[in-house]
N, C-alpha and C positions, 0 to 999 in steps of 0.2 A: 270773725264774722259777727259773733253775738254782741261784742262791744260796739261795733259800728251801728248795729240795729238801733241802739238807744240814742246814739249821737244824731241820727237823721230824722228822729221823730219830731213832728211839730208840737206846739203847746197843746193843741186840741187832742192829738193822739196820746201825748203823755198823760193828760188828764183822764182819758178813757182807759188807758192801760193801768194807771195807778188806781182809779176807781174800781175797775173790774177785778184787778188783782190776779187775773188769770196768767198773763205773761210772766209777771214778777214771781208769782207763786211757783211756776214750773221752773224758771231759770235759777232761782235761788237754791233750789235743791241740788243743782249741779255745781255750785260754786261754794267756797267758804262763806260762812256767815258774815265775816268781816267785809268781804267784797260786796255782798248784798247790802250791808248797812251803808257802805260808801256810795253805792249806786243810788240808794234811796235818798241820801243827802244831795247827791248831784241832781237828781230829778227834782227834788224840792226847791233847789236854788234856781233851776231853769223856769219853774212855774212862777216863782215870785217875780 
């Protein structure tokens, strides 16, 4: 379920989530650091 949450976000929501850092900050704590790093790269590619 958590993976799908990021796939359905719009660009505006991605910017808000990335800017606030609240959602990413809480989710990264539950996953390996490498997974969080790949997620960050995926979000960055979607924003570009």
